[in-house]
C-alpha positions in Angstrom: 7.0 -8.0 -30.9 9.0 -7.0 -27.8 10.9 -3.8 -28.0 14.7 -3.6 -27.9 16.1 -2.3 -24.7 19.2 -0.1 -24.8 19.9 -0.5 -21.1 23.0 -2.3 -19.8 22.4 -5.6 -18.1 23.7 -4.3 -14.7 21.2 -1.4 -14.9 18.3 -3.8 -15.6 19.4 -5.9 -12.6 19.7 -2.9 -10.4 16.2 -1.7 -11.2 14.8 -5.1 -10.5 16.7 -5.5 -7.2 15.8 -2.0 -6.0 12.1 -2.4 -6.8 12.1 -5.8 -5.1 14.0 -4.5 -2.0 11.5 -1.6 -1.6 8.5 -3.9 -2.1 9.8 -6.5 0.3 10.6 -3.8 2.9 7.1 -2.5 2.6 5.6 -6.0 2.9 7.6 -6.6 6.1 6.4 -3.4 7.6 2.8 -3.8 6.4 1.5 -6.2 9.2 2.6 -3.7 11.9 0.7 -1.0 10.0 -2.6 -2.8 10.0 -2.3 -4.5 13.4 -0.8 -1.8 15.7 -3.0 1.1 16.9 -3.3 3.8 14.3 -5.2 6.3 16.3 -6.0 6.7 20.0 -9.2 8.5 20.9 -9.7 9.9 24.4 -13.2 11.1 25.3 -14.4 12.0 28.8 -11.4 10.2 30.4 -11.9 7.0 28.4 -9.2 6.0 26.0 -9.9 3.8 22.9 -7.2 2.7 20.5 -7.9 1.2 17.2 -5.9 -0.4 14.4 -6.8 -0.5 10.7 -7.9 -4.1 11.0 -9.8 -3.3 14.2 -11.4 -0.2 12.6 -12.6 -2.3 9.6 -14.1 -4.9 12.0 -15.9 -2.2 14.0 -17.2 -0.6 10.8 -18.6 -3.9 9.5 -19.9 -4.9 13.0 -21.7 -1.6 13.5 -23.6 -1.8 10.2 -21.4 0.5 8.1 -20.8 -2.3 5.6 -20.1 -0.2 2.5 -17.6 2.0 4.3 -16.0 -1.0 5.9 -15.6 -2.7 2.5 -14.1 0.4 1.0 -11.6 0.7 3.8 -10.9 -3.1 3.6 -10.3 -3.0 -0.1 -8.2 0.2 -0.1 -6.2 -0.6 3.1 -5.8 -4.3 2.9 -6.3 -5.7 -0.6 -4.9 -2.9 -2.8 -1.6 -2.5 -0.9 -1.0 -6.3 -0.9 -1.9 -6.6 -4.6 0.4 -3.7 -5.4 3.4 -5.1 -3.5 2.8 -8.6 -4.8 2.6 -7.2 -8.3 5.8 -5.2 -8.0 7.5 -8.4 -6.7 6.2 -10.3 -9.7 7.4 -7.6 -12.1 10.8 -7.4 -10.6 11.3 -11.2 -10.6 12.8 -12.8 -13.7 12.1 -16.3 -12.4 8.3 -15.9 -12.6 7.2 -17.2 -16.1 4.5 -14.6 -16.8 5.4 -13.4 -20.2 5.2 -9.8 -21.6 1.4 -9.8 -21.9 0.9 -10.9 -18.3 3.5 -8.5 -17.0 1.8 -5.7 -18.9 -1.6 -6.6 -17.4 0.0 -6.6 -13.9 1.5 -3.2 -14.5 -1.8 -1.7 -15.8 -3.6 -3.2 -12.8 -1.1 -1.5 -10.5 -1.5 1.8 -12.3 -5.2 1.7 -11.9 -5.4 0.5 -8.3 -2.5 2.6 -7.1 -4.7 5.7 -7.3 -7.2 4.1 -4.9 -4.6 3.0 -2.4 -4.4 6.4 -0.7 -8.1 6.6 -0.1 -7.7 5.2 3.4 -5.4 8.1 4.3 -8.1 10.5 3.3 -10.6 8.6 5.4 -8.4 8.8 8.5 -7.9 12.5 7.9 -11.7 13.0 7.6 -12.3 11.0 10.7 -9.8 13.1 12.7 -11.4 16.3 11.4 -14.9 15.1 12.1 -14.2 13.9 15.7 -12.0 16.8 16.8 -14.2 18.6 19.3 -11.9 20.9 21.0 -11.1 20.0 24.6 -13.8 17.3 24.8 -11.9 14.8 22.6 -8.2 14.1 22.3 -6.9 12.3 19.3 -3.3 10.9 19.1 -1.6 9.0 16.4 -0.4 5.5 17.2 2.6 3.5 16.2 0.6 1.7 13.6 0.1 5.0 11.7 3.9 5.4 11.4 4.3 1.8 10.3 1.5 2.1 7.7 2.9 5.5 6.5 6.3 3.7 6.1 4.6 1.0 4.1 3.0 3.6 1.9 6.3 5.4 1.5 8.2 2.3 0.6 5.5 1.2 -1.8 5.7 4.5 -3.5 9.5 4.2 -3.8 9.1 0.7 -5.2 6.6 2.0 -7.8 8.9 4.9 -8.7 11.9 2.7 -9.0 10.3 0.3 -11.4 10.9 1.0 -15.1 7.9 -0.1 -17.2 10.1 -0.3 -20.3 11.4 -3.6 -18.8 8.1 -5.2 -19.4 8.4 -7.3 -22.5 11.8 -5.8 -23.3 14.5 -8.1 -24.6 18.2 -7.4 -24.9 19.4 -7.1 -28.4 
């Protein structure tokens, strides 16, 4: 049986709207984060820029299939699922029911931990490639867009109140 919610209707509406606003903002910034160059590598006078999507393509094309799939799942699928899930949870018009919304929330809690794995991979890449004066690494605009997506996504998650799942006003 759904729990009784002792929260004013305007507060419930505010939580839903804030969560949806953060999630939509992240979703709008997301394509820039995966398509624009994230890192620029200059080695012996040759400059190479790569985006997240380009990096995944290069990993898969060069035979690093497992690593490419990990980056694909953690950088592409998990963020999209998280943002879509938060939009579903914050929408009253999607007829999902308490059980469905609870499943969505549990999925978001589980996958949310893996969404930052790509940031760790980029940090490991920069640490591994940094060879003093021989190699120069610069962050690209895609990194800032992707970081903005991650930040807005975290705000959306933090603004959501799980007690709204299955709760009914008394």
